[in-house]
C-alpha positions as CSV (number, residue, x, y, z in Angstrom):
1,X,-46.0,-3.7,-2.5
2,X,-45.2,-7.1,-1.0
3,X,-43.0,-7.9,-4.0
4,X,-41.1,-4.6,-3.6
5,X,-40.6,-5.3,0.1
6,X,-39.2,-8.8,-0.7
7,X,-36.8,-7.3,-3.3
8,X,-35.6,-4.7,-0.9
9,X,-35.1,-7.3,1.8
10,X,-33.0,-9.5,-0.7
11,X,-30.9,-6.5,-1.6
12,X,-30.3,-5.6,2.0
13,X,-29.4,-9.2,2.7
14,X,-26.8,-9.2,-0.2
15,X,-25.4,-5.9,1.0
16,X,-25.1,-7.1,4.6
17,X,-23.2,-10.3,3.7
18,X,-19.5,-10.3,4.6
19,X,-17.2,-9.8,1.6
20,X,-15.9,-13.1,0.5
21,X,-12.1,-13.5,0.7
22,X,-10.6,-13.9,-2.7
23,X,-9.3,-17.3,-4.0
24,X,-6.8,-17.3,-6.8
25,X,-5.5,-20.3,-8.8
26,X,-1.8,-19.8,-9.7
27,X,0.7,-22.1,-11.3
28,X,1.9,-23.0,-7.7
29,X,-1.6,-23.8,-6.5
30,X,-4.6,-22.2,-4.9
31,X,-4.0,-19.1,-2.7
32,X,-6.7,-17.5,-0.5
33,X,-6.2,-13.8,0.4
34,X,-8.1,-11.2,2.5
35,X,-10.3,-8.3,1.7
36,X,-8.8,-5.1,2.8
37,X,-10.6,-2.9,5.3
38,X,-9.0,0.4,4.3
39,X,-9.8,0.4,0.6
40,X,-11.3,-1.5,-2.4
41,X,-8.6,-4.1,-2.8
42,X,-7.5,-7.6,-1.8
43,X,-4.4,-8.7,0.0
44,X,-2.4,-11.9,-0.5
45,X,0.1,-11.9,2.4
46,X,3.2,-13.9,3.0
47,X,3.2,-16.0,-0.2
48,X,6.5,-18.1,-0.2
49,X,8.4,-17.8,-3.5
50,X,11.5,-19.8,-2.4
51,X,13.0,-21.3,0.7
52,X,16.4,-21.2,2.3
53,X,18.5,-24.3,2.2
54,X,18.8,-25.3,5.9
55,X,22.1,-27.1,5.4
56,X,23.5,-24.0,3.6
57,X,21.6,-20.9,4.6
58,X,24.3,-18.6,3.2
59,X,24.0,-20.1,-0.3
60,X,21.4,-20.3,-3.1
61,X,17.8,-20.7,-2.1
62,X,15.7,-23.6,-3.2
63,X,12.4,-23.7,-5.2
64,X,9.3,-23.6,-3.0
65,X,7.1,-26.7,-3.7
66,X,3.7,-26.3,-5.2
67,X,0.8,-26.0,-2.7
68,X,-1.1,-29.3,-2.0
69,X,-3.9,-27.5,-0.3
70,X,-5.2,-24.0,-0.4
71,X,-2.5,-21.6,0.9
72,X,-3.9,-19.1,3.4
73,X,-2.2,-15.9,2.5
74,X,-3.0,-13.9,5.6
75,X,0.3,-13.2,7.4
76,X,2.8,-10.6,6.4
77,X,4.9,-10.7,9.6
78,X,7.9,-12.8,8.2
79,X,11.1,-10.9,8.5
80,X,14.6,-12.1,7.5
81,X,17.2,-12.2,10.3
82,X,18.4,-8.7,11.3
83,X,18.7,-6.1,14.0
84,X,15.6,-4.2,13.1
85,X,15.5,-0.4,13.2
86,X,12.4,0.4,15.2
87,X,13.2,-1.4,18.5
88,X,16.8,-2.2,17.8
89,X,16.0,-5.9,18.5
90,X,17.5,-9.0,17.0
91,X,14.6,-10.6,15.1
92,X,13.8,-12.7,12.2
93,X,13.7,-16.3,10.8
94,X,15.2,-17.9,7.7
95,X,11.6,-18.9,6.7
96,X,11.3,-15.4,5.3
97,X,11.3,-15.6,1.5
98,X,7.8,-14.4,1.1
99,X,6.0,-11.7,-0.9
100,X,2.8,-9.8,-0.6
101,X,0.4,-9.0,-3.5
102,X,-2.1,-6.1,-3.2
103,X,-4.8,-6.2,-5.9
104,X,-7.5,-3.5,-6.6
105,X,-10.8,-5.4,-6.8
106,X,-11.4,-4.2,-10.3
107,X,-8.5,-6.3,-11.5
108,X,-9.5,-9.5,-13.4
109,X,-7.9,-11.8,-15.9
110,X,-9.9,-9.8,-18.5
111,X,-9.1,-6.4,-17.0
112,X,-5.4,-6.8,-16.3
113,X,-3.7,-4.0,-14.4
114,X,0.0,-3.0,-14.5
115,X,2.3,-4.2,-11.7
116,X,4.6,-2.3,-9.4
117,X,7.2,-4.4,-7.4
118,X,8.9,-2.8,-4.3
119,X,12.4,-3.8,-3.1
120,X,13.1,-2.2,0.3
121,X,16.3,-0.4,1.4
122,X,18.2,-0.6,4.6
123,X,21.9,-0.9,3.6
124,X,21.4,-4.6,2.8
125,X,21.3,-5.3,6.6
126,X,17.8,-4.3,7.6
127,X,14.3,-4.1,6.1
128,X,11.1,-6.1,5.5
129,X,8.1,-6.1,3.2
130,X,5.2,-6.0,5.6
131,X,2.5,-3.4,6.0
132,X,4.1,-1.8,9.1
133,X,6.2,0.4,6.8
134,X,4.7,-0.5,3.4
135,X,1.0,0.0,3.8
136,X,-0.4,-0.3,0.2
137,X,-3.5,1.8,0.2
138,X,-2.1,5.0,-1.4
139,X,-0.6,3.1,-4.4
140,X,-3.4,0.5,-5.1
141,X,-5.8,3.5,-5.1
142,X,-4.1,4.3,-8.4
143,X,-5.4,1.1,-10.1
144,X,-2.1,-0.7,-10.1
145,X,-1.2,-4.0,-8.4
146,X,1.5,-3.6,-5.8
147,X,3.9,-6.4,-4.8
148,X,6.4,-6.2,-1.9
149,X,9.0,-8.8,-1.3
150,X,11.5,-10.0,1.4
151,X,15.1,-10.9,0.7
152,X,18.0,-12.2,2.8
153,X,20.2,-9.6,4.5
154,X,23.6,-9.3,6.2
155,X,25.7,-12.5,6.3
156,X,22.8,-14.6,5.0
157,X,22.2,-12.4,1.9
158,X,25.6,-11.0,1.2
159,X,28.4,-13.3,2.3
160,X,30.7,-13.6,-0.8
161,X,33.2,-16.4,-0.8
162,X,33.7,-17.2,-4.5
163,X,32.7,-20.8,-4.0
164,X,29.8,-22.7,-5.6
165,X,28.3,-23.2,-2.2
166,X,28.5,-19.4,-1.3
167,X,29.1,-17.5,-4.5
168,X,27.7,-14.2,-3.2
169,X,24.7,-11.9,-3.7
170,X,22.2,-14.4,-2.4
171,X,19.9,-11.4,-1.4
172,X,19.9,-10.1,-4.9
173,X,19.2,-13.7,-6.2
174,X,16.3,-13.9,-3.8
175,X,14.9,-10.8,-5.4
176,X,15.4,-12.5,-8.8
177,X,13.5,-15.5,-7.6
178,X,10.7,-13.3,-6.5
179,X,10.6,-11.5,-9.8
180,X,10.5,-14.8,-11.7
181,X,7.6,-15.8,-9.5
182,X,5.8,-12.5,-10.2
183,X,6.4,-12.9,-14.0
184,X,5.0,-16.4,-14.0
185,X,2.0,-16.0,-11.6
186,X,0.8,-12.3,-11.6
187,X,-1.7,-12.9,-14.4
188,X,-3.7,-15.1,-12.0
189,X,-4.2,-12.0,-9.8
190,X,-5.3,-9.9,-12.7
191,X,-1.9,-8.4,-13.3
192,X,-0.3,-7.7,-16.7
193,X,2.9,-9.7,-16.9
194,X,4.1,-7.5,-19.7
195,X,3.8,-4.4,-17.7
196,X,5.9,-4.8,-14.6
197,X,7.9,-1.9,-13.0
198,X,10.3,-2.6,-10.2
199,X,11.2,0.1,-7.7
200,X,13.2,0.6,-4.6
201,X,14.9,3.2,-2.3
202,X,18.5,3.4,-1.1
203,X,19.8,-0.2,-1.1
204,X,16.5,-1.1,-2.8
205,X,17.4,1.4,-5.6
206,X,20.9,-0.1,-5.8
207,X,19.2,-3.5,-6.1
208,X,17.0,-2.3,-8.9
209,X,20.1,-0.9,-10.8
210,X,21.8,-4.3,-10.4
211,X,18.8,-6.0,-12.0
212,X,19.2,-3.5,-14.8
213,X,23.0,-4.2,-15.1
214,X,22.7,-8.0,-14.7
215,X,22.9,-10.4,-17.6
216,X,19.9,-12.3,-16.3
217,X,16.7,-12.3,-18.2
218,X,14.6,-9.1,-18.3
219,X,11.7,-9.6,-16.0
220,X,10.4,-6.0,-16.0
221,X,9.7,-3.2,-18.4
222,X,10.4,-0.1,-16.3
223,X,12.4,0.8,-13.2
224,X,12.2,3.5,-10.5
225,X,15.3,4.1,-8.4
226,X,15.0,6.4,-5.3
227,X,18.2,7.6,-3.7
228,X,20.4,4.8,-4.8
229,X,22.1,3.3,-7.8
230,X,25.0,0.8,-8.3
231,X,27.3,3.8,-8.7
232,X,27.0,4.6,-4.9
233,X,30.4,4.1,-3.2
234,X,28.8,1.8,-0.6
235,X,27.1,-0.4,-3.2
236,X,29.8,-3.0,-3.8
237,X,32.6,-4.7,-1.8
238,X,35.2,-7.4,-2.4
239,X,34.6,-11.0,-1.5
240,X,36.2,-12.1,1.8
241,X,36.9,-15.7,2.6
242,X,37.8,-14.9,6.2
243,X,34.2,-13.8,7.0
244,X,32.9,-17.3,8.1
245,X,36.0,-17.9,10.1
246,X,35.6,-14.6,12.0
247,X,31.9,-15.2,12.6
248,X,32.6,-18.8,13.8
249,X,35.3,-17.5,16.2
250,X,32.9,-15.0,17.6
251,X,30.4,-17.8,18.3
252,X,32.9,-20.2,19.9
253,X,34.5,-22.2,17.1
254,X,38.2,-21.4,16.3
255,X,39.0,-22.9,12.9
256,X,41.0,-22.2,9.8
257,X,38.7,-24.3,7.6
258,X,36.0,-22.3,5.8
259,X,33.8,-25.4,5.2
260,X,33.9,-26.3,8.9
261,X,33.0,-22.8,9.8
262,X,30.0,-22.7,7.4
263,X,28.8,-26.1,8.7
264,X,29.0,-24.8,12.2
265,X,27.3,-21.5,11.4
266,X,24.4,-23.3,9.7
267,X,23.6,-24.9,13.1
268,X,23.7,-21.6,15.1
269,X,20.5,-19.6,15.8
270,X,20.3,-16.9,13.1
271,X,19.9,-14.0,15.5
272,X,23.3,-15.0,17.1
273,X,24.9,-15.0,13.7
274,X,23.5,-11.6,13.0
275,X,24.7,-10.3,16.3
276,X,28.2,-11.6,15.6
277,X,28.2,-10.1,12.1
278,X,27.7,-6.6,13.7
279,X,31.0,-7.0,15.5
280,X,33.2,-7.7,12.5
281,X,34.4,-5.2,9.9
282,X,33.1,-7.0,6.8
283,X,30.6,-5.0,4.8
284,X,27.7,-7.2,3.8
285,X,26.8,-5.7,0.4
286,X,26.8,-6.9,-3.2
287,X,30.1,-8.2,-4.6
288,X,31.5,-9.0,-8.0
289,X,31.2,-12.7,-8.6
290,X,33.9,-14.9,-10.1
291,X,33.1,-17.3,-12.9
292,X,33.0,-20.6,-11.0
293,X,30.3,-22.4,-13.0
294,X,27.2,-21.3,-11.1
295,X,24.6,-18.6,-11.8
296,X,26.1,-15.2,-11.4
297,X,24.3,-11.9,-10.9
298,X,27.1,-9.3,-10.8
299,X,29.9,-10.1,-13.2
300,X,31.9,-6.8,-13.4
301,X,32.3,-3.6,-11.3
302,X,29.3,-1.3,-11.8
303,X,31.6,1.6,-12.7
304,X,32.6,-0.2,-15.9
305,X,29.4,-2.3,-16.5
306,X,27.5,-1.7,-19.7
307,X,23.7,-1.4,-19.4
308,X,22.3,-3.0,-22.5
309,X,18.8,-3.3,-20.9
310,X,18.7,0.5,-20.6
311,X,17.6,1.0,-24.2
312,X,14.6,-1.3,-23.6
313,X,13.6,-0.2,-20.1
314,X,12.1,3.1,-19.1
315,X,13.8,4.7,-16.1
316,X,12.7,7.2,-13.4
317,X,15.3,8.1,-10.8
318,X,16.2,10.8,-8.3
319,X,17.1,11.6,-4.8
320,X,16.2,13.9,-1.9
321,X,17.5,17.4,-1.6
322,X,19.3,17.0,1.7
323,X,20.0,13.2,1.9
324,X,22.3,13.4,5.0
325,X,20.2,16.0,6.9
326,X,19.2,13.8,9.8
327,X,22.6,12.4,10.6
328,X,24.2,15.9,10.6
329,X,21.4,17.5,12.6
330,X,21.9,14.9,15.4
331,X,25.7,14.7,15.2
332,X,27.4,16.6,18.1
333,X,30.1,19.0,16.9
334,X,32.7,16.9,18.7
335,X,32.0,14.0,16.3
336,X,32.3,16.1,13.1
337,X,35.6,15.5,11.4
338,X,37.4,16.6,8.3
339,X,38.5,13.0,8.0
340,X,35.1,12.5,6.3
341,X,36.8,13.5,3.0
342,X,39.5,10.8,3.2
343,X,37.1,8.2,4.6
344,X,34.6,8.6,1.8
345,X,37.0,9.1,-1.1
346,X,38.9,5.9,-0.1
347,X,35.8,3.9,-0.8
348,X,36.3,4.6,-4.6
349,X,39.7,6.1,-5.1
350,X,43.3,4.9,-4.5
351,X,44.6,7.8,-2.4
352,X,48.1,6.5,-2.1
353,X,49.1,7.8,-5.5
354,X,48.0,11.3,-5.1
355,X,48.2,13.1,-1.8
356,X,46.4,16.2,-3.2
357,X,43.2,14.3,-4.0
358,X,41.7,14.8,-0.5
359,X,42.9,18.4,-0.3
360,X,41.2,19.3,-3.6
361,X,37.8,18.1,-2.4
362,X,38.2,19.6,1.0
363,X,39.1,23.0,-0.4
364,X,36.0,23.0,-2.6
365,X,33.6,22.2,0.2
366,X,35.0,23.9,3.3
367,X,38.1,25.9,2.2
368,X,40.7,26.1,5.0
369,X,38.1,26.1,7.7
370,X,38.5,23.8,10.7
371,X,35.6,21.9,12.2
372,X,33.0,24.3,13.5
373,X,29.3,24.9,13.6
374,X,29.7,27.1,10.5
375,X,30.8,24.2,8.3
376,X,28.3,21.6,9.6
377,X,26.1,22.0,6.5
378,X,29.0,22.1,4.1
379,X,30.1,18.7,5.4
380,X,26.5,17.5,5.0
381,X,26.5,18.7,1.4
382,X,29.7,16.7,0.7
383,X,28.4,13.5,2.2
384,X,25.0,13.9,0.5
385,X,26.6,14.5,-2.8
386,X,29.3,11.8,-2.6
387,X,27.1,9.1,-1.1
388,X,23.8,9.6,-3.0
389,X,23.4,12.6,-5.3
390,X,26.4,12.4,-7.6
391,X,26.2,8.6,-8.0
392,X,22.6,9.1,-9.3
393,X,24.0,11.8,-11.6
394,X,26.7,9.5,-12.9
395,X,24.0,6.8,-13.5
396,X,22.0,9.3,-15.6
397,X,24.9,9.6,-17.9
398,X,25.3,5.8,-18.2
399,X,21.6,5.4,-19.0
400,X,21.8,8.0,-21.7
401,X,25.0,6.4,-23.2
402,X,23.2,3.1,-23.4
403,X,20.1,4.6,-25.1
404,X,17.9,5.0,-22.1
405,X,14.9,7.2,-21.7
406,X,15.1,8.7,-18.2
407,X,13.0,10.9,-16.0
408,X,14.9,12.7,-13.2
409,X,13.5,14.2,-10.0
410,X,14.5,15.8,-6.7
411,X,12.2,15.4,-3.7
412,X,12.4,18.5,-1.5
413,X,9.2,18.5,0.5
414,X,9.4,19.1,4.2
415,X,6.0,18.1,5.8
416,X,4.5,16.3,8.7
417,X,5.1,12.8,7.2
418,X,8.8,12.9,6.3
419,X,9.6,9.4,7.4
420,X,13.2,9.8,8.9
421,X,12.8,13.3,10.1
422,X,9.6,12.4,12.0
423,X,11.3,9.4,13.6
424,X,14.2,11.6,14.8
425,X,12.1,14.6,15.8
426,X,13.8,16.8,13.2
427,X,11.8,19.9,12.2
428,X,14.4,21.8,10.1
429,X,13.5,22.2,6.4
430,X,14.5,19.9,3.6
431,X,14.0,16.2,2.8
432,X,16.4,13.7,4.4
433,X,17.2,10.2,3.2
434,X,14.1,8.0,2.9
435,X,11.7,10.8,3.8
436,X,9.6,10.3,0.7
437,X,8.7,6.7,1.7
438,X,5.7,7.7,3.9
439,X,4.2,9.7,1.0
440,X,4.2,6.5,-1.2
441,X,3.2,4.1,1.6
442,X,0.8,4.2,4.5
443,X,3.4,3.9,7.3
444,X,2.0,2.6,10.7
445,X,4.0,5.0,12.9
446,X,1.8,7.9,11.6
447,X,-1.3,7.6,13.6
448,X,-3.1,10.7,12.5
449,X,-4.7,11.3,9.1
450,X,-2.5,13.3,6.7
451,X,-2.8,17.0,6.7
452,X,-4.2,18.7,3.6
453,X,-0.7,19.6,2.5
454,X,0.7,16.2,3.1
455,X,-2.3,14.6,1.3
456,X,-1.5,16.7,-1.7
457,X,2.0,15.4,-1.8
458,X,0.7,11.8,-1.4
459,X,-1.7,12.3,-4.2
460,X,0.9,13.9,-6.5
461,X,3.8,11.5,-6.0
462,X,1.6,8.3,-6.1
463,X,-0.1,9.7,-9.3
464,X,3.3,10.5,-10.9
465,X,4.7,7.0,-10.1
466,X,1.5,5.3,-11.1
467,X,1.3,7.2,-14.4
468,X,4.9,6.1,-15.1
469,X,3.9,2.5,-14.3
470,X,0.8,2.7,-16.5
471,X,1.8,4.9,-19.4
472,X,5.6,5.1,-19.3
473,X,5.1,8.8,-18.8
474,X,4.6,10.4,-15.3
475,X,2.7,13.3,-16.8
476,X,0.9,12.1,-19.9
477,X,-1.3,15.2,-19.6
478,X,-1.2,18.3,-17.4
479,X,-4.0,18.5,-14.8
480,X,-4.8,20.6,-11.7
481,X,-3.0,17.9,-9.6
482,X,0.0,17.8,-12.0
483,X,0.1,21.2,-13.6
484,X,3.6,20.9,-15.2
485,X,4.9,18.6,-18.0
486,X,7.8,16.5,-16.9
487,X,10.1,15.6,-19.8
488,X,13.0,13.1,-20.0
489,X,16.6,14.3,-19.7
490,X,18.8,14.6,-22.8
491,X,22.6,15.0,-23.1
492,X,22.0,18.7,-23.6
493,X,19.2,19.2,-21.0
494,X,19.4,17.6,-17.6
495,X,15.9,18.7,-16.7
496,X,14.3,17.4,-13.4
497,X,11.1,17.7,-11.5
498,X,11.4,19.3,-8.1
499,X,8.7,17.7,-5.9
500,X,7.9,20.3,-3.2
501,X,4.9,22.2,-2.1
502,X,4.7,23.2,-5.8
503,X,5.9,21.1,-8.7
504,X,8.5,22.9,-10.7
505,X,10.8,22.0,-13.6
506,X,14.5,22.8,-13.1
507,X,17.8,22.0,-14.9
508,X,21.0,20.5,-13.6
509,X,20.3,20.4,-9.8
510,X,23.1,21.6,-7.4
511,X,24.9,22.7,-10.5
512,X,28.2,24.0,-9.0
513,X,28.7,21.0,-6.7
514,X,27.7,18.6,-9.5
515,X,30.0,20.2,-12.0
516,X,32.9,20.1,-9.6
517,X,32.5,16.4,-8.9
518,X,32.0,15.7,-12.7
519,X,35.4,17.3,-13.3
520,X,37.0,15.6,-10.3
521,X,35.9,12.2,-11.5
522,X,37.0,12.8,-15.0
523,X,40.4,14.1,-13.9
524,X,41.0,11.2,-11.5
525,X,39.4,8.3,-13.4
526,X,42.8,6.5,-13.5
527,X,42.7,6.5,-9.7
528,X,39.4,4.7,-9.4
529,X,39.9,1.4,-7.6
530,X,37.5,-0.2,-10.1
531,X,39.8,0.8,-13.0
532,X,43.0,-0.2,-11.2
533,X,41.6,-3.7,-10.7
534,X,41.0,-4.2,-14.4
């Protein structure tokens, strides 16, 4: 009896011990993480993968040195300079090129798990990788390793000057540095370096597509693009050597010398530079880089870029059924304008050669109607189609033409955790842009546990995404949770999965609008700005 008591006491003592924080030996040195309190996984937070060059913060990043001592990976609060979206405050530091690794405790170097790497959206001007928006517990529950990464934004990430010092696309190259780090080090965390999927939403989806288009090495095996591809009209802009001059002038230095302006800006508090950047017309987005003898990321316009990687990379992509819902719900009727047709078309087409171009599109969507409450949703449909839906559709064609295997979805669910609708107190049905994020991630603004309906969507979409990560097939078998078989598109069958209260298979979403835009693009291909520049 005494022996039994001692054994029970020892067992109790073992159970009562605090869980030991994990220590991992990587090629960069020792990294100590934390045990999670909301699931059976470990967290390695704020690992630096590169560092910004203090003397040239708008240019290429520098390698981060190896760790001399144990790196304590316990802080995910780093955020790159920006005006963040939750409190509208200027925040951030250039010491922000960090990533976070979330590892199910069953992962070991002998039991390697597939890896999913998240690239946030935010129009290339806002976003961060921390748990406030990207809580990992829903995804790591699926026995996959999740990585989230930071990259530079706004003028620091996307100033394009066509010079060796500031060639452009530094934010995308930050992502590339992070992916190289993951490829080289993830096996130390129990990750399978030969089974990496990258995914992103909006500008994050555009970023993923640029990694697919780029001539850089293939650091991933699969991609997921949510509501964004490089075909989006807002996804590329020209280089502009006047940008540093305009920023410097806003901040007190009037000069015509770009080098002088850059040296001055390097000494200015980053938040002041960000504030100044919000007051100039430059769009800080990816650009086509000239061949000036340094590493390039985007070498040609995405409209004309081949995608050789598509035949070797599995692709899952889609968008939400009412992408522009929230902006149009909240927009007063006085601010609605038929000028939206010209403004949007001018991002991709040269309208000077054909005065009828705008009229053709306007007639299709709203006829001869003037602005009124009755056409609010028709205008929303146009902006949703032109900005997000049809660019994804055009990308589907490009992937197929390049030998890709592609799964297509539409997210339509309107529930209690739709991210953007919740933040804007919108209760009308449909899924607006970025609404799906809070069904993939545990977002901190949602204080209550998910409802039964919302939990079902969480379980379904995370299982679909994780199945794709693990097996290259989101529905390797039908189950009670996933009762339908989701098949890839073909040139003859543009099938898609509608993710709503029920999962259903459809064909050619928004068929009439999509067909019109297909014909419009085909008929006016010669007026595309990208084609006129070549």
